[in-house]
C-alpha positions, 0 to 999 in steps of 0.5 A: 336629694339623697345622701349619695346623689351626685357621687360618682366613682372611677376605677382603673386596673392595669396588669403587666403580662410577661410574654417571654423573650424579654417582652411584655404587654400592659392590660388596662381597663377603666370605668369612670363616672359610675354613680353610687348604687349602680347595679351589677347589670348596669356595670356589665352593660357598661363593660359590654359597651367598652368591649364593643367600642374596643373591637371597633377601634382595635383594627384602626389602632393596629393600622396606625401602628403598622403605618408608623413602623413602615414610615420609620423604616422608610425614613 
């Protein structure tokens, strides 16, 4: 077992973006359980995978938010 074997790193970053007209949005990205010694290419692959998953999840999230808004208006 090497000195760093088994050590994992997690990092989360967020930023609040001012959209004007008293509106803002939060941008957030996180990588978890990254092993020590990972290469830049491996990190890029992980980020690309996250981007792919986000693109598949985004339409469902939008649809759920839309349905909640409609349910709230019809209550």
